[in-house]
C-alpha positions as CSV (number, residue, x, y, z in Angstrom):
1,X,11.0,6.2,-14.2
2,X,10.6,3.5,-16.8
3,X,7.3,1.7,-17.6
4,X,8.2,-1.4,-15.7
5,X,8.8,0.6,-12.5
6,X,5.6,2.5,-13.0
7,X,3.6,-0.7,-13.3
8,X,5.0,-1.9,-10.0
9,X,3.7,1.3,-8.2
10,X,0.3,1.2,-9.9
11,X,-0.4,-2.5,-9.6
12,X,-1.9,-3.8,-6.3
13,X,0.5,-6.4,-4.8
14,X,-0.3,-9.2,-2.4
15,X,1.9,-8.9,0.7
16,X,2.2,-11.0,3.8
17,X,3.9,-9.7,6.9
18,X,5.3,-12.2,9.4
19,X,5.3,-10.7,12.9
20,X,3.0,-8.6,15.1
21,X,5.4,-6.0,16.5
22,X,5.7,-2.3,15.9
23,X,7.7,-2.5,12.7
24,X,5.4,-5.2,11.3
25,X,2.4,-2.9,12.0
26,X,4.1,0.1,10.5
27,X,4.9,-1.8,7.3
28,X,1.2,-2.9,7.1
29,X,0.1,0.7,7.4
30,X,2.6,2.0,4.8
31,X,1.6,-0.7,2.3
32,X,-2.1,-0.2,2.9
33,X,-1.7,3.5,2.2
34,X,-0.2,2.5,-1.1
35,X,-3.2,0.4,-2.0
36,X,-1.7,-3.1,-1.5
37,X,-3.4,-6.3,-0.3
38,X,-2.1,-7.0,3.2
39,X,-2.1,-10.0,5.5
40,X,-0.5,-9.7,8.9
41,X,0.4,-13.0,10.6
42,X,1.1,-13.3,14.4
43,X,2.6,-16.4,16.0
44,X,0.2,-16.0,18.9
45,X,-3.5,-16.9,18.3
46,X,-4.8,-14.9,21.3
47,X,-3.0,-11.8,20.2
48,X,-4.0,-12.1,16.6
49,X,-7.6,-12.3,17.7
50,X,-7.2,-9.3,19.9
51,X,-5.6,-7.3,17.0
52,X,-8.3,-8.4,14.6
53,X,-11.0,-7.3,17.1
54,X,-9.6,-4.0,18.4
55,X,-7.8,-3.0,15.2
56,X,-5.0,-1.5,17.4
57,X,-1.6,-2.9,18.3
58,X,-1.9,-1.8,22.0
59,X,1.2,-3.7,23.1
60,X,3.7,-2.4,20.5
61,X,2.2,0.5,18.7
62,X,-0.7,2.0,20.6
63,X,-2.8,4.8,19.3
64,X,-2.9,3.9,15.6
65,X,-5.9,2.3,13.9
66,X,-5.3,-0.8,11.8
67,X,-7.7,-0.6,8.8
68,X,-10.2,-3.4,8.4
69,X,-8.8,-4.1,4.9
70,X,-5.6,-5.5,6.5
71,X,-6.3,-9.2,7.3
72,X,-4.9,-10.5,10.6
73,X,-4.4,-14.2,11.3
74,X,-2.4,-16.7,13.3
75,X,-3.3,-19.5,10.8
76,X,-0.2,-20.4,8.7
77,X,-2.2,-21.5,5.7
78,X,-4.3,-18.3,5.7
79,X,-1.0,-16.2,5.8
80,X,-0.1,-17.5,2.4
81,X,-3.5,-18.2,0.8
82,X,-3.3,-15.1,-1.4
83,X,0.0,-16.3,-2.9
84,X,1.9,-13.2,-1.8
85,X,4.5,-11.7,-4.1
86,X,6.2,-10.0,-1.2
87,X,6.8,-11.4,2.3
88,X,8.0,-9.2,5.0
89,X,9.8,-10.9,7.9
90,X,9.6,-8.9,11.1
91,X,10.5,-11.4,13.7
92,X,13.2,-10.8,16.4
93,X,16.4,-12.4,15.4
94,X,16.8,-14.9,18.1
95,X,13.3,-16.3,17.3
96,X,13.6,-16.1,13.5
97,X,14.7,-19.7,13.0
98,X,11.9,-21.1,15.2
99,X,9.2,-19.2,13.4
100,X,10.4,-19.8,9.9
101,X,10.9,-23.5,10.5
102,X,7.2,-23.7,11.1
103,X,6.4,-21.5,8.0
104,X,8.8,-22.7,5.4
105,X,6.6,-25.5,4.0
106,X,3.9,-23.0,3.1
107,X,6.1,-20.1,1.9
108,X,6.2,-19.5,-1.8
109,X,9.7,-19.9,-3.3
110,X,9.2,-17.2,-6.0
111,X,8.3,-14.3,-3.6
112,X,10.6,-11.5,-2.6
113,X,11.4,-11.8,1.1
114,X,12.0,-8.5,2.9
115,X,13.8,-8.7,6.2
116,X,13.4,-5.9,8.7
117,X,15.0,-7.9,11.5
118,X,18.1,-6.5,13.1
119,X,20.5,-8.9,14.9
120,X,22.9,-11.8,14.7
121,X,22.0,-15.3,15.7
122,X,23.9,-16.3,18.8
123,X,24.9,-19.9,18.1
124,X,25.5,-19.7,14.4
125,X,26.5,-16.0,14.0
126,X,24.3,-15.8,11.0
127,X,22.6,-12.6,9.9
128,X,18.8,-12.7,9.3
129,X,19.1,-13.0,5.5
130,X,21.4,-15.9,6.0
131,X,19.0,-17.7,8.3
132,X,16.2,-17.2,5.8
133,X,18.3,-18.6,3.0
134,X,19.4,-21.6,5.1
135,X,15.7,-22.4,5.8
136,X,14.0,-21.5,2.6
137,X,16.7,-22.1,0.0
138,X,17.9,-19.7,-2.6
139,X,15.1,-17.1,-2.5
140,X,15.0,-13.4,-3.4
141,X,15.9,-11.4,-0.3
142,X,15.9,-7.7,0.4
143,X,16.9,-6.0,3.6
144,X,15.1,-2.9,4.7
145,X,17.0,-0.9,7.3
146,X,17.9,2.6,8.6
147,X,16.7,5.2,11.1
148,X,13.0,4.4,11.4
149,X,11.5,4.7,14.9
150,X,8.2,3.0,14.3
151,X,6.2,5.5,16.3
152,X,7.5,8.4,14.2
153,X,6.9,6.6,10.9
154,X,3.3,5.7,12.0
155,X,2.7,9.4,12.7
156,X,3.8,10.3,9.2
157,X,7.0,12.1,10.3
158,X,9.7,12.1,7.7
159,X,12.0,9.1,7.6
160,X,14.6,7.7,5.2
161,X,15.9,4.1,5.0
162,X,17.7,1.8,2.5
163,X,16.5,-1.2,0.5
164,X,19.5,-3.5,0.2
165,X,19.9,-6.5,-2.0
166,X,22.4,-8.3,-4.1
167,X,19.8,-8.0,-6.9
168,X,19.4,-4.3,-7.6
169,X,16.0,-4.9,-9.4
170,X,14.6,-6.4,-6.3
171,X,15.9,-3.6,-4.2
172,X,14.2,-1.1,-6.5
173,X,10.9,-3.0,-6.4
174,X,10.8,-2.8,-2.6
175,X,11.9,0.9,-2.8
176,X,8.9,1.6,-5.0
177,X,6.5,-0.6,-3.1
178,X,7.0,1.0,0.3
179,X,7.8,4.6,-0.5
180,X,5.4,7.2,0.6
181,X,5.6,11.1,0.6
182,X,7.0,10.8,4.2
183,X,8.9,7.5,3.9
184,X,11.8,7.8,1.5
185,X,13.9,4.8,0.4
186,X,17.3,4.6,-1.2
187,X,18.8,1.4,-2.7
188,X,22.0,-0.2,-1.6
189,X,23.8,-3.3,-2.9
190,X,25.8,-4.0,0.2
191,X,23.3,-6.4,2.0
192,X,26.2,-7.6,4.3
193,X,27.1,-4.1,5.5
194,X,23.5,-3.0,6.0
195,X,22.6,-6.0,8.1
196,X,25.8,-5.8,10.2
197,X,25.3,-2.1,10.8
198,X,21.7,-2.6,11.8
199,X,22.7,-5.3,14.3
200,X,25.8,-3.7,15.8
201,X,24.3,-0.2,16.4
202,X,22.0,-1.8,19.1
203,X,25.1,-2.7,21.1
204,X,26.4,0.9,21.0
205,X,22.8,2.1,21.9
206,X,23.0,0.1,25.1
207,X,26.3,1.9,25.9
208,X,24.6,5.3,25.0
209,X,21.8,4.5,27.4
210,X,24.3,3.7,30.1
211,X,25.9,7.1,29.6
212,X,22.5,8.7,29.9
213,X,21.7,6.8,33.0
214,X,25.0,7.9,34.6
215,X,24.4,11.5,33.4
216,X,27.9,11.4,32.0
217,X,27.3,14.3,29.6
218,X,27.0,15.2,25.9
219,X,30.8,15.0,25.3
220,X,30.8,11.4,26.4
221,X,27.8,10.6,24.2
222,X,29.4,12.2,21.2
223,X,32.7,10.3,21.8
224,X,30.8,7.1,22.2
225,X,28.9,7.4,18.9
226,X,32.0,8.4,17.0
227,X,34.2,5.6,18.4
228,X,31.3,3.2,18.3
229,X,31.0,3.8,14.6
230,X,34.7,3.0,14.3
231,X,34.2,-0.3,15.9
232,X,31.2,-1.1,13.8
233,X,33.0,-0.2,10.6
234,X,36.1,-2.1,11.6
235,X,34.3,-5.4,12.0
236,X,32.1,-4.8,9.0
237,X,35.0,-4.2,6.7
238,X,36.9,-7.3,8.1
239,X,33.8,-9.4,7.2
240,X,33.8,-8.0,3.7
241,X,31.3,-5.1,3.8
242,X,31.8,-1.8,2.1
243,X,33.2,0.9,4.3
244,X,30.9,3.6,2.9
245,X,27.8,1.7,4.0
246,X,28.7,2.5,7.6
247,X,28.7,6.3,7.0
248,X,25.3,6.0,5.3
249,X,21.7,5.6,6.5
250,X,22.0,2.0,7.7
251,X,25.2,2.8,9.6
252,X,25.6,6.3,11.0
253,X,22.0,7.3,10.4
254,X,20.5,4.3,12.3
255,X,23.2,4.6,15.0
256,X,22.4,8.2,15.8
257,X,18.6,7.6,16.0
258,X,18.9,4.6,18.2
259,X,21.3,6.3,20.6
260,X,19.3,9.5,21.1
261,X,15.7,8.5,20.7
262,X,13.7,8.2,23.9
263,X,11.6,5.5,22.1
264,X,14.6,3.1,21.5
265,X,14.4,-0.1,23.5
266,X,18.2,-0.6,23.6
267,X,19.0,2.9,24.7
268,X,16.3,2.7,27.3
269,X,17.6,-0.6,28.6
270,X,21.1,0.8,28.9
271,X,19.8,3.9,30.7
272,X,18.1,1.7,33.3
273,X,21.4,-0.2,33.8
274,X,23.2,3.1,34.2
275,X,20.8,4.0,36.9
276,X,21.6,0.8,38.8
277,X,19.1,-1.7,37.6
278,X,20.2,-5.2,36.8
279,X,19.9,-6.5,33.2
280,X,16.9,-8.7,34.2
281,X,15.2,-5.8,36.0
282,X,15.8,-3.5,33.0
283,X,14.4,-6.0,30.5
284,X,11.3,-6.5,32.6
285,X,10.6,-2.8,32.5
286,X,11.1,-2.7,28.7
287,X,8.6,-5.6,28.2
288,X,9.8,-6.2,24.7
289,X,12.8,-7.8,23.0
290,X,16.0,-5.8,23.5
291,X,18.0,-7.1,20.5
292,X,21.2,-5.5,21.6
293,X,21.6,-7.8,24.5
294,X,21.8,-11.0,22.5
295,X,23.7,-9.2,19.7
296,X,26.4,-8.2,22.1
297,X,27.4,-11.9,22.5
298,X,27.3,-12.5,18.8
299,X,29.4,-9.4,17.9
300,X,32.1,-10.3,20.4
301,X,32.2,-13.8,19.0
302,X,32.6,-12.5,15.5
303,X,35.2,-10.0,16.6
304,X,37.3,-12.8,18.3
305,X,36.9,-15.0,15.2
306,X,38.2,-12.3,12.9
307,X,40.8,-10.7,15.3
308,X,39.0,-7.4,15.5
309,X,39.4,-5.1,18.5
310,X,36.1,-3.8,19.9
311,X,36.7,-2.3,23.3
312,X,33.3,-0.6,23.7
313,X,31.4,-3.8,22.8
314,X,33.6,-5.7,25.2
315,X,32.9,-3.1,28.0
316,X,29.1,-3.4,27.4
317,X,29.4,-7.2,27.7
318,X,31.3,-6.8,31.0
319,X,28.6,-4.5,32.4
320,X,25.5,-6.4,31.3
321,X,26.7,-10.0,31.7
322,X,29.4,-9.8,34.4
323,X,28.0,-7.1,36.6
324,X,30.9,-4.7,36.1
325,X,30.3,-1.2,37.4
326,X,29.4,1.1,34.5
327,X,31.6,3.8,36.0
328,X,34.5,1.3,36.2
329,X,34.0,0.3,32.6
330,X,34.1,3.9,31.5
331,X,37.3,4.5,33.5
332,X,39.0,1.5,31.8
333,X,38.0,2.7,28.4
334,X,39.3,6.2,29.1
335,X,42.6,4.9,30.4
336,X,43.5,2.6,27.5
337,X,46.9,3.2,26.0
338,X,47.1,6.4,23.8
339,X,46.6,5.8,20.0
340,X,46.3,7.7,16.7
341,X,42.6,8.4,16.0
342,X,42.7,6.6,12.7
343,X,44.7,3.6,13.8
344,X,42.6,0.5,13.0
345,X,44.6,-2.1,14.9
């Protein structure tokens, strides 16, 4: 490690976290454990006040104390008063534009922006980093993604993710800033692939949950993950991402975790649908944003635009939006014309 990198670790940095969900809270806890100066901003005044008073995110990450040194606010000016060097954006994708439109006049241009958002905006088909760039101008952006169930990270269980940026120095800065003995970070220069993988795996997780709800078995689950990864990779490469990214932590790693974890919202939503619940009924039970639902629309639009075949994603869309029977969707997938396994057309 060179002297420059060492100074980044040892120096206290000012960090503002935009969002009040589980991942936002986990980032605050990780950064606090590394000795940094943290401000957490919520868009909702009542909830910010509740967090500040109870010091526990009872809605999204119950059971973990938020240290009093972490400042919590809903005031936009207060969020940026310490002139943060690092700003973590932890806002659900479909709300990202609305939130940052309110914040952009106060946001420092020279900060490093770290996006932990996973999704693709419906109308524009933009990735989170593209939305931030469109609203904030040419700023330094890093994407943090990978298999990182918030509850497990908060408990101190081992987890490994990637810090992705077109600027390798910025990726390394975030790598060092957030790394702990139980939270290991690798760098990656394929920000396009990392964001696409993080978004698309939520669609496959919906399908995995449907299989669980139907009790279709482990063979079906294994086939889904394998062929789902093929779809994800196929579209990613068509859009210009590196193929190897999809076999790494942001691709295969995150896909496996999201499809098997009982804590994953997307898998859980799919499971309820597989058991006979409607999409609306399932989402009400989850009581949190299920990113894969909106992302399904965006991914299909991207696939059509780039002439990429994505049969699993199309089947998920038929089930959640058009009330197709999950069993019928599986029958249709299983009866598609025979192909070579590694045929990409």
